[in-house]
N, C-alpha and C positions, 0 to 999 in steps of 0.2 A: 726579425729576431724570433727566437723560439718563444712561444707563448708561455712556456714553463720550462725551467731547467730540468735536466734529468733528475729523477727522485729515487731514493731507495727507501723501502719500508719492508721490514721482515727479511732483509737480505736480498730483495728482488730489485734489480736495476730497471728503470723505465726510461726509454728514450723518446725522442720527439715523435716518431712514427706511431708508437703505441698511444701516446697522449692525444695526437690528432685523431686517431681512429676512435678513441673513446669519446672525444668531443663530437665526432660525427654521429655516433650512436645517441649522444645526448640531444642533438638537434632533432633527430628522428623521434626521440621520446617526447619532445615538446609538441611536435606537429602531428604525431600519429595517435593511435587509439590508446586508451589506458592500459590495454594488455601489454604493450611494449614497455610502458612505464613500470608496470609491476615486474616485468622481466629484468629491467635495469636495476630495480631495487633488490632483486634476488642476486644479481651479479655483485652489487655493492657489498652484500654481506659476505661474499667470498673473495673479494678483490684484494690481493695482498699489496697492491700498489697504492691504494687509497685514492686513485685518480677519479673514480666515480663520485667521490665526495665533492668534486668541483661542479657536478652537473646539476642544473635546476630540476627539481621534481615537480609533482603536481601542485604543491603549495608554493613553488617559486625558488626554494633554496634547499641545499643539502649541507650537512655538517662537514666542515673541513678545518683542520688545524695543522700548523707546521710543527707543533710540539707533540711529544709522545703522549702526554696527558695534560689536562687542564683542571685545576681545582674548581670546585663549585664555590661561589660567593653568594651571599644573600644580604638581606637588610641588616642582619646582626653584625656581620664581619666585613662587609664591603666598605672600602675607603677609596676616594679619588683625591690624590694629592696634586696641588697646583703650586709650583715653586720655580726655582731658578732665578732669573733676573727680574724679580718682582719685589715690591715693598711689603706686601702682606701675604706671605705664603699661608696655605690653608689645606686642611684635609676635610673633604666633604663626606658625610654619610649619604646613604641612598635616600633617606628621608629628607635630608637637607636639599639634595638635588631636586627631588620631586616637589619641594615647596617653592622653588624658584619659578619665575615666569617661563612658560613652555611655548615652543614654536612647533607648528605642524607643517611638514613639507610632503608633497606627493609628487614624486619624480620617478622616471625610469631608473633602474639600476643596471649598469653595464659592466660586465666583467671583461678584463683584457683578453681572456681566452675565447671570447666571442658570444657567450650567451647574454641575454638581456631579459630582465623582468620588468614589465611595464607597470606604471602607476603604483609604486610601492610607497605606502605612508610611513614616515618616520616622525617621531615627536621627541622633543628634548629641549635642553638649554642651549641657547646660542653660545658657541665657544667664545665669541667676542665679549659676552656678558661676564663670563668667568675671568677673562683676562682683565677687563675693566675693574672688576672687584678686587683683583690681586694687585693692581697698580704696576703696569709694565714699566720697567726702568729705561732710561736713555741707553742707547747702544744695543738694545734688543733687536734681533732681526728674524728670528725663527722660533718654531715650537717643535719640541721633540716629545713624542708620545711613546709610553711604555705600557706593557700589558702584563696581567698577572698569570699568563701562561709561562712567563719567564724567558720567552724567546723573541716574540714579535715586537717590532718597533716601527714607527713611522715618523714623518716630519712634514711640516708646512712652513712656508714663509709667513712672517707676521701679517702681511697684507692678505694672503690667502686665508689665514686662520680667522681674520676679522670679517670675512664675507658672511652675509646673512643666510647663506645656504650651507653653512657648516655647523653641525650640531654635536653636542655631547648627548647622544640619543639614549632614551630610557624606554621608548616604545617603538615597535616595528610591526607593521601589518595589523594595527589597531589592538595590540596587546603588549603587555610588558615583555621586554626582550628576554627570552629564555637563554639558558646556558649554551645550547647548541648554536644559537645565532649570535653569540658573543656577549651575552648579558651577564650581569644585570645592566651594564653600561658599556656602550661602544661608541666609537667615533663614526660620524656620518659626514662624508665630504661629497655633496651632491654632484658637483660638476666634474669629478674625477673618476677614473676607473676604480672599481670597488676594492682593490687591494689597499687603497689609501684609507679606507674606512675601517680602521683597526678594531678588532674584536677584543673583548675582555679588558677594556681600558682601565688602567690603574694609576697612570702618572702623566701629568702635563708639565713640562719644564720649558720655561722661556730661555732661549739661548742666544748667543751672539752670531751664530752661523747655522746654516742648514746641515744637518747630519743625516746622510742617507739611511733609509730604513732597511728592514729585512730583505724585501724583494729588490730594492734599488741596488743593494750590495751584490745581487745576483744578476744584474743587467737590466732591470726595468727602469723606465724613466722616472726621475724625481718629480718633475712637473707633469703629472699624469692626467692632463685634460682629456676628456673623452673626445675622440675624433681628431685630436691634434698632438698625439704622442704615441709612443710604442709602435710606430709604423702602421697605425690603424686609422680608418676613416669613418668610424661610427657616427651616427647622429648625436649631437650634444644632448646631455641629460639635464642641463640647467643653464 
């Protein structure tokens, strides 16, 4: 399958060949000298397609969004709602999430487009803990995640969501998650391709069925296990 559907930005269509060529440059940028990395950053500033935003830079990640713009949220106005088929729906502030028991995971991050960032620390609240606090009702089978970019969504089965390596993440690479990396709160699904780790997380809804997310509706696998989905054979990350 195509690692990315054709994309349009600023009226410029981008197909599979251009995308794969851009990824090839990204691989060279990771392996070669910092000079090439600086060149890639220069291209990113002029790239009308936005595809260079998918490439890892020297720090490991680059900004990428499927929405035209994403509002900034902070400790004053951020809320994470937990609802759907639960007994105790709730909206958490950032301070309330930070006050809950935190779990730290250090795993490789694998993108379905091929790049990998080794040994990436994430810290946050286990999703299972939030589900237990909400009281999941009988008949619940899945979780739907929504984001405050107004566009992105994701999903997990209830069993997947209860894994100990699935976090509502508040910190990444040993610092609070900034806006460009999906902060202040994002999902982190360690054993799956990184598109499952939704950025700018704002809603967790318990549902009676799996609802395909943004990329699944465009052809990606719903059960996105690293190395066992999307036609890829990468080494597992968790």
